C-alpha positions in Angstrom: -12.1 42.6 -25.4 -13.7 40.9 -22.3 -16.0 38.8 -24.5 -13.0 37.7 -26.6 -11.1 36.8 -23.5 -14.0 34.8 -22.2 -14.4 33.0 -25.5 -10.7 32.2 -25.6 -10.9 30.9 -22.0 -13.8 28.6 -22.9 -11.9 27.4 -26.0 -8.9 26.7 -23.9 -10.9 24.8 -21.3 -12.5 22.7 -24.1 -9.1 21.8 -25.5 -7.8 21.0 -22.1 -10.8 18.7 -21.5 -10.3 16.9 -24.8 -6.6 16.5 -24.0 -7.4 14.9 -20.6 -10.0 12.6 -22.0 -8.0 11.4 -24.9 -4.8 10.8 -22.9 -6.7 9.2 -20.1 -8.8 6.7 -22.0 -5.7 5.5 -23.9 -3.7 5.3 -20.8 -6.6 3.5 -19.1 -6.5 0.8 -21.8 -2.7 0.5 -21.5 -3.0 -0.1 -17.7 -6.1 -2.2 -17.9 -4.3 -4.8 -20.0 -1.5 -4.9 -17.5 -3.7 -5.0 -14.4 -6.0 -7.8 -15.6 -2.9 -9.9 -16.4 -1.7 -9.5 -12.8 -5.2 -10.1 -11.4 -5.7 -13.2 -13.4 -2.1 -14.5 -13.3 -3.2 -17.6 -11.3 -5.5 -18.7 -14.2 -3.0 -17.7 -16.9 -0.3 -19.8 -15.2 -2.7 -22.8 -15.2 -3.5 -22.4 -18.9 -0.1 -21.6 -20.5 2.4 -23.7 -18.7 2.8 -27.4 -18.0 0.8 -28.8 -15.1 2.8 -28.6 -11.9 2.9 -26.9 -8.5 0.4 -24.0 -8.4 3.1 -21.7 -6.9 5.5 -22.5 -9.7 2.8 -21.8 -12.3 2.2 -18.5 -10.7 5.9 -17.6 -10.7 6.2 -18.5 -14.4 3.2 -16.4 -15.2 4.8 -13.4 -13.4 8.1 -14.1 -15.1 6.4 -13.6 -18.5 4.7 -10.5 -17.0 8.2 -9.3 -16.2 9.6 -10.2 -19.6 7.2 -7.7 -21.1 9.2 -5.1 -19.3 12.5 -6.1 -20.9 11.4 -4.6 -24.2 10.0 -1.4 -22.6 13.3 0.6 -22.8 13.3 -0.1 -26.6 9.8 1.1 -26.9 10.6 4.2 -24.8 13.5 5.1 -27.2 11.7 4.3 -30.5 8.3 5.8 -29.6 9.8 8.6 -27.4 12.0 9.8 -30.3 9.1 9.5 -32.7 6.9 11.6 -30.3 9.6 14.2 -30.0 9.9 14.4 -33.8 6.4 13.7 -35.2 4.3 14.9 -32.3 2.7 13.7 -29.2 -0.6 12.9 -31.0 1.0 10.6 -33.5 2.9 8.7 -30.8 -0.1 8.2 -28.7 -2.1 6.8 -31.6 0.6 4.3 -32.3 0.9 3.1 -28.7 -2.8 2.3 -28.4 -2.7 0.3 -31.7 0.2 -1.8 -30.6 -1.2 -2.4 -27.2 -4.4 -3.7 -28.8 -2.5 -6.2 -30.9 -0.8 -7.6 -27.9 -4.0 -7.9 -25.9 -5.7 -9.7 -28.8 -3.0 -12.3 -28.9 -3.4 -13.0 -25.2 -7.2 -13.1 -25.4 -7.3 -15.7 -28.2 -4.1 -17.8 -27.6 -4.8 -21.5 -27.2 -3.8 -23.2 -23.9 -0.7 -25.4 -23.3 -3.0 -28.5 -23.3 -4.0 -27.5 -27.0 -0.7 -26.6 -28.6 2.1 -27.3 -26.2 5.0 -24.9 -26.1 3.3 -22.7 -28.7 1.0 -21.4 -25.9 3.7 -19.8 -23.7 5.4 -18.4 -26.8 2.1 -16.7 -27.9 1.7 -15.4 -24.3 5.2 -13.9 -24.5 4.6 -12.4 -27.9 1.5 -10.6 -26.6 3.3 -9.3 -23.5 6.2 -8.1 -25.6 3.9 -6.1 -27.8 2.2 -4.7 -24.7 5.6 -3.9 -23.2 6.8 -2.1 -26.3 3.6 0.0 -26.4 3.7 0.9 -22.8 7.4 1.9 -23.1 6.4 4.8 -25.3 3.0 5.6 -23.8 4.0 7.3 -20.5 6.5 9.7 -21.9 4.3 11.0 -24.7 1.2 11.1 -22.5 3.0 13.0 -19.7 4.4 15.4 -22.2 1.1 15.8 -23.9 -0.8 16.7 -20.6 2.0 18.8 -19.1 2.2 20.9 -22.3 -1.6 21.4 -22.5 -1.9 22.3 -18.8 -2.5 25.9 -17.9 0.1 27.6 -15.6 -0.6 26.5 -12.0 -2.6 23.4 -13.0 0.1 21.0 -14.1 -0.4 18.8 -11.0 -4.2 18.5 -11.6 -3.7 17.8 -15.3 -1.0 15.2 -15.1 -2.7 13.5 -12.1 -5.1 12.1 -14.7 -2.4 9.8 -15.9 -2.3 8.0 -12.5 -6.0 8.4 -11.9 -6.8 6.7 -15.2 -4.5 3.8 -14.1 -6.6 3.5 -11.0 -9.8 3.6 -13.1 -8.3 0.8 -15.1 -7.7 -1.2 -11.9 -11.3 -0.5 -10.8 -12.6 -1.8 -14.1 -10.3 -4.8 -13.8 -11.2 -5.4 -10.2 -15.0 -5.1 -11.0 -14.6 -7.6 -13.8 -12.5 -9.9 -11.6 -15.0 -9.7 -8.7 -17.9 -10.3 -11.1 -16.6 -13.2 -13.0 -15.1 -15.0 -10.0 -18.4 -14.5 -8.1 -20.6 -15.7 -11.0 -18.5 -18.4 -12.7 -17.4 -21.7 -11.1 -13.7 -22.3 -10.6 -13.6 -24.8 -13.6 -15.1 -22.2 -16.0 -12.7 -19.5 -14.7 -9.7 -21.8 -15.6 -11.1 -22.9 -18.9 -12.3 -19.5 -20.4 -13.6 -17.0 -17.8 -10.2 -15.4 -17.4 -10.3 -14.3 -21.1 -13.4 -12.1 -20.5 -11.5 -9.0 -19.2 -9.1 -9.0 -22.2 -12.0 -9.0 -24.6 -13.5 -6.1 -22.7 -10.2 -4.3 -23.0 -10.4 -4.7 -26.8 -13.8 -3.1 -26.9 -12.3 0.1 -25.6 -9.8 0.4 -28.4 -12.0 2.0 -31.2 -13.0 4.9 -28.8 -9.4 5.5 -27.8 -8.1 5.5 -31.4 -10.9 8.0 -32.5 -10.2 10.4 -29.6 -6.4 10.4 -30.1 -6.6 10.8 -33.9 -8.8 13.9 -33.5 -6.6 15.7 -30.9 -4.9 19.0 -31.4 -1.1 19.0 -31.0 0.3 20.7 -28.0 1.4 24.4 -28.3 4.8 23.7 -26.9 5.5 21.0 -29.5 4.2 23.2 -32.4 6.5 26.0 -31.3 9.4 23.6 -31.0 8.7 22.3 -34.5 8.8 25.8 -36.0 12.3 26.5 -34.8 15.0 27.1 -37.4 16.1 23.9 -39.1 19.6 24.3 -37.6 18.3 24.5 -34.0 18.5 21.3 -31.9 15.0 19.8 -31.9 15.7 16.1 -31.3 17.3 14.2 -28.5 21.0 13.3 -28.7 23.8 12.3 -26.3 24.6 16.0 -25.6 21.1 16.7 -24.6 21.1 13.8 -22.1 24.6 14.7 -20.8 23.5 18.2 -20.2 20.5 16.9 -18.2 22.4 14.3 -16.2 21.3 15.5 -12.8 17.7 15.8 -14.0 17.8 12.3 -15.4 19.2 10.9 -12.2 16.4 12.6 -10.2 13.8 11.3 -12.7 15.1 7.8 -12.3 15.1 8.0 -8.5 11.5 9.2 -8.5 10.6 6.5 -11.0 12.0 3.7 -8.8 9.3 4.3 -6.2 6.7 5.1 -8.8 7.3 1.6 -10.3 7.5 -0.3 -7.1 4.5 1.4 -5.4 2.3 0.8 -8.4 3.2 -2.7 -9.1 3.6 -4.0 -5.5 0.8 -2.1 -3.7 -1.8 -1.8 -6.4 -1.4 -4.5 -9.1 0.3 -7.3 -7.1 -1.6 -7.0 -3.7 -4.8 -8.7 -4.8 -2.9 -11.9 -5.8 -0.4 -11.6 -3.0 -3.0 -11.5 -0.1 -4.4 -14.7 -1.5 -1.1 -16.6 -1.6 0.5 -15.1 1.4 -2.3 -14.2 3.8 -4.9 -16.8 2.8 -7.7 -14.6 1.6 -10.2 -15.8 -1.0 -10.2 -14.3 -4.5 -13.6 -12.5 -3.9 -12.1 -10.9 -0.7 -9.0 -9.9 -2.4 -10.7 -8.4 -5.5 -13.3 -6.6 -3.4 -10.7 -5.0 -1.3 -8.7 -4.0 -4.3 -11.8 -2.3 -5.8 -12.1 -0.1 -2.7 -8.3 0.5 -2.7 -8.4 1.8 -6.3 -11.4 3.9 -5.8 -9.6 5.8 -3.0 -6.4 5.8 -5.1 -8.3 7.7 -7.9 -9.8 10.2 -5.5 -6.4 10.6 -3.9 -4.8 11.4 -7.3 -7.1 14.3 -7.9 -6.8 15.5 -4.3 -3.0 15.4 -4.2 -2.6 16.7 -7.7 -4.5 19.8 -6.7 -2.6 20.1 -3.4 0.7 19.9 -5.4 -0.3 23.0 -7.4 -0.5 24.9 -4.2 2.4 23.3 -2.2 4.8 22.6 -5.0 5.3 19.4 -7.0 8.7 18.6 -5.5 7.4 19.2 -1.9 4.3 17.0 -2.5 6.6 14.3 -4.0 8.8 14.4 -0.9 5.8 14.2 1.5 4.4 11.2 -0.5 7.6 9.3 -0.5 8.2 9.9 3.2 4.7 8.7 4.0 5.2 5.4 2.1 8.5 4.9 3.9 7.0 5.3 7.3 3.7 3.6 7.0 4.0 0.6 4.6 5.6 -1.8 7.0 3.3 -1.1 10.0 0.3 -1.6 7.6 1.6 -5.1 6.6 2.2 -6.0 10.3 -1.4 -5.0 11.0 -2.7 -7.2 8.2 -0.5 -10.1 9.3 -1.7 -9.8 12.9 -5.5 -9.4 12.1 -6.3 -11.4 8.9 -9.9 -10.4 8.7 -11.9 -9.0 5.7 -12.3 -5.7 7.5 -8.6 -5.3 8.2 -7.8 -6.3 4.6 -10.1 -3.5 3.4 -8.7 -1.0 5.7 -5.0 -1.8 4.9 -5.6 -1.8 1.2 -7.6 1.5 1.4 -4.7 3.1 3.3 -2.2 1.8 0.7 -4.2 3.3 -2.1 -4.2 6.7 -0.6 -0.4 6.5 0.2 0.4 5.5 -3.4 -1.7 8.3 -4.7 0.1 10.9 -2.6 3.3 10.2 -4.5 2.5 8.8 -7.9 -0.1 11.5 -8.7 2.6 14.2 -9.0 5.4 12.0 -10.4 4.4 12.6 -14.1 4.4 16.3 -13.7 7.7 16.3 -11.9 9.3 14.1 -14.6 7.8 16.1 -17.5 9.1 19.4 -16.0 12.7 18.1 -15.8 13.2 17.8 -19.6 12.9 20.4 -22.4 10.3 20.1 -25.1 12.6 18.6 -27.8 13.6 15.8 -25.4 10.6 15.5 -23.0 8.9 12.4 -24.3 12.2 10.5 -24.7 13.6 11.7 -21.3 10.5 10.8 -19.4 10.2 7.5 -21.1 13.8 6.5 -20.6 13.8 7.3 -16.9 10.4 5.8 -16.2 10.9 2.6 -18.2 14.4 2.0 -17.0 13.2 2.1 -13.4 10.0 0.0 -14.2 12.1 -2.6 -16.0 14.6 -3.1 -13.3 12.5 -2.5 -10.1 8.9 -3.1 -11.1 8.4 -5.7 -13.8 10.0 -8.7 -12.0 8.9 -7.6 -8.5 5.7 -9.8 -8.5 7.8 -13.0 -9.5 10.6 -12.2 -7.1 8.3 -11.5 -4.2 6.1 -14.5 -4.9 9.2 -16.8 -4.9 10.7 -15.2 -1.8 7.5 -15.4 0.3 6.9 -19.0 -0.8 10.4 -20.0 0.2 10.9 -21.7 3.6 12.5 -18.7 5.1 10.2 -16.2 3.3 8.4 -13.4 5.1 5.0 -11.9 4.3 6.6 -8.5 4.9 8.9 -8.8 1.9 6.8 -6.5 -0.3 6.6 -3.8 2.4 10.4 -3.8 2.9 10.9 -3.6 -0.8 8.6 -0.5 -1.1 10.4 1.1 1.9 13.7 0.6 0.3 12.4 2.1 -3.0 11.2 5.2 -1.1 14.7 6.2 -0.2 16.1 7.3 -3.6 12.7 9.1 -4.3 13.0 11.0 -1.0 16.6 12.0 -2.0 15.6 13.1 -5.4 12.6 15.0 -4.3 14.5 16.8 -1.6 17.2 17.7 -4.2 14.5 19.2 -6.4 12.8 21.0 -3.6 16.0 22.8 -2.8 16.1 24.1 -6.3 19.2 22.2 -7.3 17.6 21.1 -10.6 14.7 22.6 -12.6 11.3 21.9 -11.2 8.0 22.5 -13.1 6.7 26.0 -12.9 9.9 27.6 -11.3 13.0 29.3 -12.5 16.3 28.4 -10.9 19.2 30.6 -11.8 19.7 30.9 -15.5 17.8 27.6 -16.2 14.2 28.1 -16.9 11.9 25.2 -15.9 10.9 23.4 -19.0 7.2 24.0 -18.1 7.7 27.5 -19.3 7.7 26.1 -22.8 4.0 26.1 -22.5 
């Protein structure tokens, strides 16, 4: 019996490892394509829009970046429902294929000088495909990892979603640092900015292979075996019955969106335009920021399994609220490379303290038959409204005559408030939280 138990334990560990690797490498590709767009927005603006003021070109490039978010709710509904009906594995395979198509379009699209208005139209088409794909990715991936995670390890398993995002940023920052350091400015504008998108396409075959050979989650298999008359798919009644959980998920997702896009993806560009740092300084500091972010995800994910996911979420949101404005003030007062590295490193750790546990919290708020859709709707609704257009809005605001370099910090601080309220609500047991029973309502994590 003991040998059988050990064998089953090893088998479970192997399944868990395969689940983490498959979900992470696909999520890495999804985020890599987003991060390199943000990192190379200056060059994209110069290539795909009529020649004009450099700041205006950057705003246009970020507007197209934001338009990719408009379609994300549609992707969250279509792919989320598909993932709740056909399975997490099938949904995750589709998302990586669609993302690859969008990336290919951006990588090979001719410039505005070559084909005129066709260039920004192709850029927009690529971003819409990427946005549709990303809309369905997070819900299916969060459900997949949460349902594969052993009891007491949901924080560590789902932390890989955010850690893989950090890994994609590291890869993007390394490539950005390398190509900007090696290639002259003229080559960067002409063709060098395309290199990271080609690298992203090279990851696709491995991601497809891993996701096609995954085992479906035990929770989804159990759900799919329920009697035909039992409710197995999302509907208006399911959402209405989970209204409080959805509001909490949306509040948490607001800070998740803003912290990621402002403090991780947007900062390398922002410190160049607002603080006067060079591209090499910005990308180098961003690399260090993301390394610490990845390490922080694993650290805080493990801590959440001991302290509780809702409590860790509250602490992370409070830390962002308190610390982000003083850090920007420090950078504004001391515009040195050392201070840039120190501030971005601190921001990376702060973002990890909150976002590392956000996927587990959201996944635990919804039942198996509605999990992928529920997480996707809350996440993408918040990301579309508060995250996607943040770079364009903050770039415009800072470049205006009355603009302030502290605008991103105040935006993050404001976003932390609903997250703190939602996390405190969950910590008091007012709504289901992963791994805990509250009254008659079992936490959805018990599906596992």
